[in-house]
N, C-alpha and C positions, 0 to 999 in steps of 0.2 A: 907896808902891808895895805894900809887905808886905801891907796891908790890903787892896787891890785884889785880889792874888793870891787870898787867903784868900776873898773873895766868889766868886771865878770858878771855883774848884776844890771839888768836894765829894770826899768821902771814903766808901767803903763797903768792908766786909769780909765775908767767909763762911768757912767751915771745912767742906769736904767731903773725905772719906776720909783724915783727918788731915794734909790740906794745906791752908794757909790762902792765900785770894786776897784781893789789896787793888787797888781800881780807884779811881784817881785821874782823875777827868775834871772836863769843864768844865760849867757850868751847863746847857748846850744839850744834853750829852750825846752830841757827834759828836766830839770829842777826849779821847782817854784814854791812860791808860798802865795795863795789867793786868800785875800781878805775883802770881805764885802762888809760895809758901814750903813747904818741906820741915817737918815736924813739929819738926825739930831748928833751925829760924827761919833756915835756910840759903835763900836764893832758888833756886828750881827754873827758872822761867821769866817771861820779861817782854815784853811786845809792845806798840808804840805804836799807836794809832789817831788818823787825821787825817780829818776829813771822814765819820766812821762807816766808814772802811775801815783794814785793816792799812796802815801807811806807816813805813820805816825799818826798821831792824834789831829783829829777834826774837831773843832770847837764851836758851838753855835750858842750864841748869848740871847736874852729878852732884850728887849728896848731899854729896861732900867739897868742893864749891866749884869742882872744875876744869869749865872750859866744855865743854860736850856737843855745842852746835850753834849755828851764827849763820845766818840766814836774812834776806835782803834781800827787803823787800815794796815795790811801788808800786801805790798804788790798789787794794789788795787782791788782787795778783797776785806771785807770787813773780819777783823780777827775774831777768832771763836770766842765768846763769853757774852756777858751782858751788856745790853744797850740801854741806857737808861735817859728818860726826859725828866726835866725838872721844870716844876711850876714857876712863876714870877717871884715867888718867895723863897725858893731853894729847896723846896720838898719834892721827892721823887713822886711823879705824876704817872707815867708808865715805864714797863720794865720789859725787855725781850731777850731772850739768848739766841745768838746766832751759833751756827755750827757749818763750818765749810763755807763761809760766806753768804749763807741763808738763813732767815728766820726758821727757827727750831722749837715748835711748841706755839703756845699763844701768848700774845702779851697780856703781862699782869697790869691791870689798871686801878 
């Protein structure tokens, strides 16, 4: 099984503006997990792709490792519900509601 996984997954990296991006994807290029790191090697952002579209949870972090944002995706569209941004102490800083993949109403600050 370990051998099979190695064959199916490819790994590529690039460094842009002091951040490193790692892309783990299948050999067809439709399913992948994109991870971007701060220059201190702390995870900055990760998002999964299935069938070539964002699907699942995208996570963004502050430089100190605290969660900054969680966004739910379904077939490349933001899932209906609240999207929240947290400050670097873990407290909600902003909050907005998405409907049909678009911001509905105003952001709460």
